[in-house]
Structure formats: C-alpha cells, structure tokens
N, C-alpha and C positions, 0 to 999 in steps of 0.2 A: 465295866468295872470288874476288877478281878475278885473272884470268890476266895474263900478261905479253906476250900476242900481239896487243894492241890490239883484241881482240874482247871484247864484253860479252855476257852473257846478256840475254835480253829483260827479265828481272826487274831486272837492274842498269840497263838503259836506262830502265825505268819509274821506278825510284826516282830516277834522275838527273833525269827530267822533273819530278818533284814538287819537288825541291830548286830547280831552275831557276825554277819557278813560285812560289817563296816559301813552300812548305809547311813549317811548322816542327813541327807536331803531327799524328800519325796515331794513330787509335784502332782497336783490333782485338780479335778473338778468334781465336787461331791455328788453322790447319787445314792438313791435309796437302795440300790442293789448291793452296796457294800457298806451299809451303815455300821455293821459290826466292826469293820476294820477302822473306820473313822473313830469309833469309840475306843478301840485298842490303841490308837495313837495318843490318846489323852494321857498326859502325865508321863509319857515315854521320852527318852533322850534321843529324839529325832525331830528334825525341823520339817514341818509340813507347809508347803507354799500352795495356797489355793489360787487357781488361775481362772481366767474368764472364758476360756474355750479350750476344748481338749487338744486341739492342734498345738496350742501354745504349751500346754503341760507336757505333751510328748516331745516337742522340740527342746524344751528345757532339759528333760531327762536325757535326750540324745546328746545335747551339748555337754552334760556332765560326763557321759561316757566317752565322748570325743576328747575332752580335756584331761581326763584322769586315767583312762584305760580300764576303769572298773565300771560295772553296769550302772547307768543312770536308771532311776526308778520312777514310774508314774502310775497313778491309779485313775481309771476313768469308768464311767458307768456304762451299762449295757447298750446295745443297739446303736442309736445315733451318736452316743458318746464315744463309742469305740471307732465308728467310721470317721468321725471328725478327727480322731487321733491318728488315723492311717497315714496322714502326711508325715508325722514324725517317725512312724515305723518305716516308711519307705526311705526316708533320709538315712536312718540307721542302717538299713540294708545296703544302700549304694555307697555309703560312706564307711562301711565296715566298722560301725561304732557299737560297743556293747551296751545293750539297753534291755530292760525288762518292763513290760507293760502288764499290769494286773487289771482285769476288766470284770465288772460284775456280770452275773448271769442269772437267768430266771431260776426259780427253785427246781430241784431235780424232778419232782413229780409233775411239773408242768411242761417239761421239754417235749419237743416234736409236735406241739399243738399250735405253733406260731403264737406263743403267749406274748404278752406286752413287751415289746422291744427285744424279742428273742432273736438270736443269730447263732448260726453254726460257725464258731470262731475258727475252727480248723479249716473250714472251707474258705472263709473270708480272708484270713491272714496267712494261710499255709504257703502261698507262693512268694510271700515277701518276708518271711521270718526264717530263722534257723530252726525253730521249734515252736509249735503252738499246741497247747494242751489244756485240759480242763480237769480240775481236781474234784473228784466225786467223794473220795474217802478222806475225812478230816485227819485220820491217823497218818496219811501219806503227805501231809503238808511239808514237814521238814525234808523228806526225801525229794519231793518234786521241786521245791524252791531251791534246794541245793543244786539239783540238776539244771535248773534254769540259769543259775550263775555260771556253772561250768559251760553250758551250751552257748551262752552269750559271749564268752571270752575265749573259748578254745578254737584253735585253727584260725580261720578268718572270722573275726568278731562280727556280731550282728545282733538283731533284735529277737527277743523271745516274748511271746504273748501267753499269759496264764489266765484262764477264765475261772471265776469263783462263783459257783451257785450260792445264792444268798442264804438258803437254808443250811447249807454245809457250814457256812462261816459261824453260825451260832451254836453248833453242836459242841458240847463240853467233853473233853477227852484228856487222857493222861498219856503223853507220848514224849520220848526224849528228843532233844534238839539235835540237829545235824551239826557236825563240826564246821568251822569256817572254811570256805573254799579258798583255794589258791590256784590261779591260772597255771596251766601246764606249759612250761617253756619248751620250745621246739628247736633243738640245736642242729646246726649243719654238721655233716660228717667230715672227718679229717680228709678223706679222699676227695670230696667235692671241693674243699678249700684249696687243696693242692692243684686240682684241675684249674680252678680259677686263677691261681697264681701263674700257672704256665700260660694261660690264655692272655693274661696281662703282659707277661714277658714277650709274647709274640705280637702283641698289638702295636699299631702305630698311631691310631686315631681313636682311642677309647673315650667313652663318656659314661658317667653313672647318673641314673635317674632315681630319685627318692620319692616314695609315695606311700599310700596306704596308712594303716593304723598299727597298733601294737609297738609303737615307739615309746621311748622314755627320754628324759633329759640326758641321762648318762649315755644312752645309745647314740643320740645325736652328736654328743661330744666325741664318742669313740669313732663314729663314722667320719667326723671331720678330721680326726688325727690320721685315720687311714688314708683319706683323700690327700692330706697334706704330704704324707711320706711318699705317696706315689705321684704327687703333682697331678692328680686326676681331676679333670673338669667335672663339675657336679651341677645338675639342674634339678629343680623340684617340679613335680607334676601339679596338675590343676588343684589349687587351693590347699597345697601342702607346703607352702613357702616357709613355714616356721620350722621345718626340719633341718635347715642349714643356714648358718649366719650369712646374710647377703654381702657382708664386708669381708668375708674370708676370701683369700686370693684365689681359691679354686672355684668359687661360685660363678656359674655361667648364666644363671637366670631362671625365670619362671616359664616352664614348658606347659602352659595351660592354654586358655583361649587367647588368640591373637598374640603369640609369642614374638619376640624379637626375630625378624627374618634371618638374621645372622645365626641365631641359636638354632632355628629350624634347619638351616642349611648344614650346620655343624652336626646335628643329630643324624640327618640323612646321609652325611658323608662318613660317619663313624664306621670303623671296621670292627668295633666291639661295643655293644651297649649292655650295661649291667643295670637291670631294674630291680630295686630293693623295696619290697613291701607293697608296691602298687599293682594294678591290674592292667594298665594300658587300655583304659576304657575309651569311649568315643572322644571325650574332650582331650585327654592326654595324647591320643594317637592322631589328633587333628582329623577326626572323622574316619579313622582306620585307613589313612592314606600314607603315613610315614613309613610303615613297615609292611612288607609283603606278607600276605596271609596264605597258607599257614606258616610258611618258613620265611622269617625275615631275611633280607638280602645281606645282612651283616651277621657276624657271630653274636649270639644273643644269650645272655645269662639272666635267668629269672629267679629271684629269691622271694618266696611268699610263704606265709604260715598255713595257707589252705591248700592241701594237696590237689583239691578239685580244680584249682585255678591254673595249675601248671600244665601248659599245653592246651588249655581250653580254647584259646584263640590263636596264639602264636606258639609254634613249636620251638622250645629253647634248645640251644646246643648244650647248655648245662642247666638243669633244673635243680634248685636247692630248696627243699621243703624246710623252711626255718622261719622263726619269728625275726623281725628286724633287730630286736634287742640282742638276741643270741648271735645273729650274723655279725652285727657290729662288733661285739666282743671278740669273736673269732677272727674277724678281719684284721685286727691289730697284730695278729701273729704272722701275717703274710709279709714277705720280703719283696721290696721293689727291685726291678732290674738294675743292673750296674749302670746302665745308661737309659735315662728316661727320655725317649725320643720326642714326646709330645709336650714337654715342659713349656716351650715358647708358645705353643698353641693354647695351653691353659691360661697363660698370662693374657693372651689376646682375647680369649673368651671372657675373662673377667673384665677387661677393659671395655669390651663391647657391651657387657651388662651395665656397667657404670654409665657409659655414653647414652644408652637407651633409657635409663631410669633417672638420671640426675636432674635434667632440666625439663620442666613441663612444656608441652607443646602449646601453641596458641589456639584458642577455640573461640567461636562466636559467643557473644553474650557477656554480661557483667561478672559472672562467677565462673572461675576456671577451677574445675575439680582437681586438676593436676597440681595447681598451686596450693590448694587447700590441703592436699595430701602431703606435699613437701613441708608445709608449715607444721602439720601434725608430726611428721617424721622427725623434724628438728626439735620439737618441744615436748613430745610425750616421753616418759621414761621407758626403758626397755621392757619392763614388766607390764606395760599397758596392753589391754586386750581389745582387739578389733573384731567385731561381729558383723556379718552382713548376710543378706539373702541373695536373691537373684535379680539381674537387670544389668543394663549396659553401664550404669554408674560404677559397678564394681570393677570394670576394666581399669579405671584410674587407681583404685585401691591396689589391685594386683601389680600394676606397673610401677607406681611411685612410692608406695609404702614399703618399709623394710622391717620385717619381723626379726628382731634380734634375740628373742627368747623362744624356747620350745613351748608349744601349746598356747601361743598368744593369738593365733589365727583361728577363728571359729566361723566357718562358712560351709555350706552344703555342696559337696561335689555332685550331688544329685540335681543341683540347679533349682531347688524348691524355693518359691517365693515366701515371704513372711517370716523368715528365719531369724533375722538380725535382732529384733526386740526380745523375743523369748530367750535366745541364746545369751544376750547381754544380761538379762535378769538372772539366769542360772549362774553366770560367771560372777555376778556381783554377790549372789548368795554364797558362792564357793570362796571367793576372794574379796571380801569387803573392803580391803585396804588398797586394792589395785584400781587404777582408772580403767573404766570399761566404756567403750564407745560402740554404738550400733550405727551402721550405715544402712540406709534404705532409699529406694526410689519412692515416688509418690504412690504408684500402684503397689509396689512391694510393701510399703509401710501399712497400708490399709488392709492388707491380708490378715495381719495379726496385731494391728495397732492398739486394739482394745487391751492388750497386755500392759500397755503403759499404766493402766489403772492398778495392775499388780505391783509395778515398781513404786507407785505412789503409796499403796497400802502398806508396803513393807519398808518404806523410806530407803529405797535403793537408788542412789543418785547416779544412774546411768545417763549418758548423753547420747541422744538419738539425732543423727544428722540426716535430714530428709532432703534428698535431691529431687526437686519438683520441676519437671519439664512438661507436665500436662498431658503426657502420653504414656502408653505402654511402649517404652522406647525400643526394647529389643525386637518386639514383634513388628513395630513400625519400620525398623531398619530392614528386616527381612521382607516386609511388604513392599517397600520401595525398590528392593533389589529384584523381587520376583514379579510384582505387579505395579510398576512405577506410576505414581500419580493417582492410583485408584485406592484411596484411603477408606478403610472400612473397619469399624469396631476397635480402633486403637486410641481415640481421643478420650481424655478424662477431664471432668470438671471437679476440682478438688476443694476441700474445706480450707478454712483459715487454720493452718497447722499451729500457729502461735496461740490462737484462741482455744484450739483443741487441747494444747498442753495446759493452759490456764484452767480450763473446765475440769480437768482431772485433778487439779491441785499441784501441778508442776510448774516449771519455768519454761518460757518460750521466747524466741527472738527470731526475727527474719533477717536474712542477709541477701542483699541484692548486688553487692560489689565484693570482689575477692578481698580487697583491702580491709573490709569490715569484719572478716571472719575471725581474726585473732581476738578482737575485743568481745565478740559474741561468745566465743568459746570460753574465754576467761570469765565472762559474766555467768555462763552456765555453771562453770565450776564453783564460782563464789556463791551461787544460790544455795548449794547444798541439797538441791531437789532433783528429782528426775526431770530431765530437760529435753526440749526439742529445739534444734537449730534448723530453721526452714531456709533452705538454699533455693533461690530463684534461678533455675538453670535454663538456658536457651535450648529449646528442643533440637536446634540444628547441631548442637555439640553432642553428637551421638556416639563418637569414639574419640580418642586422642588424635587420630590421624585422618579422620574424614568427617563429612557432614551429610545430613539427609539429602541436601540439594545435589551434592556430588554423586552420591549413590544413585539418585534418581536420574541424573543426567547420563551417567555411565550406562544404566540399564536401558534408557530410551535409545541411546546411540547404538547399543548392541541389537536392540529390536529392529532398528531401521536398516541394518545391514542385510 
C-alpha cells in the first residue's frame, strides 16, 4: 500500500518502471521472496497472470517478446522457482526473444551462507542471458530496470535476469523514474547496400533466407516488395515461416527440419545466398552441412543486428550489421538489374513449394495430421495464431499450414518441449479476439499441460490439439534409425485427455477419424471454453514421408551389409 510521505518502496518503484516502459502483462508464480512486488501490483494498471509452474510463466513472457518485439516480463521466486523458469530463459536465448525475468533473492545480510533457496544468479544464468544482475541499492532500481530493457532489445535480442533481494524491495526511498526506453535501430550503411546491389546484378542463381527476430509487420511487407521487384526467391528458416506470405509468387518454402528436397538442392546450388536476420544455426543449416565452414562455397551476405554473430560460424563476403527492420526499409531503394536472369527459376521454386505443401500425404491410422492442417488452413482466418512446442507432430504444421500474417507463428527454434500451451495462453491474453490454437504431442503436452488450469482460471478459450501416439515420437524415430528394434524408454501410458479437460473445467473431445475433426473443432469453438481435442494418431505415422517400420527396415538392412 502506498504511503502519503512521497516515498515509495523499491518494489513500488520497480512496478512504476514497468508501467512507464509499456508493460501491460506480467506472468508469475508467487513467492515469499518478492511479496512486496505482489503488493505493488495491487490496484495498478497492469495485468498479472498467475501460472501453475515457473516454466510456464517464463514461456509466456518469452512468447510476448517473440510476438511484439518488446520484452515479455515474468516474476518467479528464488532457488527452485528460478531453475524451473530456466526453460523459458533458454528459449529466449536461442530464439533471440526480448525477455526480462525478475527473481526473488534472499535478504542481503544472509547471502553467501547458502540460506534458504539461495542461488548465485550470475553464475546460474550468466551463460544463457545477455545480462544477469542483482539490485542491492533500491535507489538504482530505475537505472538498472531501464538498462534491462535496453539490454534485452539491443543488437541481438535475448533474455535478462534481475535478482531482487527481498529486504531491498521493502526499503522506502525517494528517487526519480527513468525515462521510457526505445530500442536502438541499427541501420545498414549506404556503401554496404550498394555492394549488395552489385552482387545481385552479378548473380545468376540467388536466394534470400529470412529468420531471426527484430522484425515488424511493416518490415515483412517491405522485404516482400523488395523480393518482388527483383523476382528473388525467398525461403524462411526454421519456425520463422510467418516472415513471408506463402502465397507470394517469390516464396520458395520453409527451410527448416525436413525441407522440400528441391528447396534444399536450390539453396545448395545458389551462387548468392542473402541471410537476413537469422544465424544459420543447426536446424536451418541442416546440421551445418549446407554451407562450407568457415567460408561458404557461394557468395554469402549476412544481415544481422548482433555484430558478434557476423563471421561467428560462416565468413560472409558481405557482412551487414543491421536490424531486419532497417535493412528491409533500405532494400526498397535498391534497383534490380535490367535483365533478371533467375525469374523463371523463381516461378519454378514457388510451384515446387505449392506442390510440396498442397496435398497431404497418406499415412497409417485413422487420423491424418496433414489433412487436419489443410482443413485448418482453409477455415481459420489469417490472424489466427498457431502455437506449438517440439515433436514430430510439428512437421505436419510446418509443411501444410500457411502463415498469412506476421507474428502468427509461435514456436521455439530451441526445440523446447511444453511450449505450445503457455504460448497460447500468452497470445490469448495479448489478443483476446483472435483464434489461438496450441498443438502438442502427448509427451509435449504433459510437460506444461498444467497451464490448462491457467486458461480456465482466466476464461481464455484456447484450443489445444493433442496428437497422441503413445510414444516420445522424435526420440523413437532416432532410436529406430540408430538402434533398430531395441526400444527403450520411449513408450508412454497416457491419461484420458478428454477427462483431463473436463476435470479442469474445460471442454474435451476425442477424434479417431480425420473426417470427425471439423465437427470436433467447431464444437470446441462453440463451447467458449478452453478446449482439448484429443487426436488418436497411429505411432507408425512418424513423418509425412515415412513410417517407423520403414525406418527400422532400412536401418536393419544397412547393418546387414
């Protein structure tokens, strides 16, 4: 409760800084280590969502950062609360998402005694954050919180962890607020853009890859106009498909896990690759096999907001230290060559993409995830948001769904499981009028399925589609490839997911045939409740192009040689 002496507690100062910096949503699991902050939230113009586990709270904050480009914020308690939340911090790191996690700490006079739930946060989180700090002096709260916002958004975005000693939070002080932060834009130089134009004029088989963060809706539209004027084929990297309209005539496809073989061949055969925003990490580089290290075999242009990423793995012929937003704006000033030699190849690339993604492949079992995705693709509005975690079920999403709007794809490039449900909750909080669908495998869902209770508590009618094949499918696939027939630790015995939904106060329905999915989805929508659609998926349907039996047979044949 605020006093009338013009003094504020450090906790009140902290919450004031969040509001000044435009934070509207905070996700938390309460803890006694930051009770003063919980009190400071009372009667303030900020929405607090209480979660069921810290990993869920951190993933929700990361999803906000991913969708908006401004830091998502979560609060967790000390010790095990913070280590639970490490999942979300790691996602923010690998996905380059701006995020700030505030974590309670023991009182300053108890430090270095291994007090109750004490941790050295700089040591624990230092390797996965852009900055980790602890605020000892309450008068420095405005300064250090402001720095946290700048650190999370500048250069390559990422997570920041700020520890809060509980006794510091209750001190009463008189201190001015810091001004609102604004991310620093990083613009490419005119000389670099002219070099790029000359490289495009000299090219015969160019392709542009889009990835990373620090994009905006305006930037994606600008980059599309640039691609159209140059008739430049464009592919999106792993889980960044929302950066380019898939129906644009320049779109060549998703260059993530299991890409179209024709797209893979096209990238390998390119004489100029322009990577904008991304890092070409393991997934996008197909296990670091597509490009020679350290010098790619083709001319390589790398545009990235973090100077430390340029030349880190691949030596570019042209390194442009710039944010994708600024680069996209500058790219519109470039002039295409008088004759675009690759125009016909771009048309072929788009035709190959359509052929690869239009018609679902046939798979064993009564439920075909490809046909489910095509139905959703045809019936969801463009602003619908799709959230998912990790698992082989996501291959069907990436191949057959088409993201028509910016920031409608929420999925971890880090491959973290349990992400879909928390991300969907965060998106429904942020965009209550948009349809929000979470996809999860059976193993994936139960990593953070308890957050379904959060959706029920706040009347957030997300729809969770659980693809249940009774196994940890991705690991089983690798197991059959490396140790065929020797199954160990990948079988699952699952609950009744429909009863699970009902137990929490939501809606649930089971689908055992593809033809029944449409009615089930419409019933979930009509319920107005958080819903679970339980898909009974054949474990043999491990990818759109193969089965476990075929993988096993191929591995056994190889061993027999």
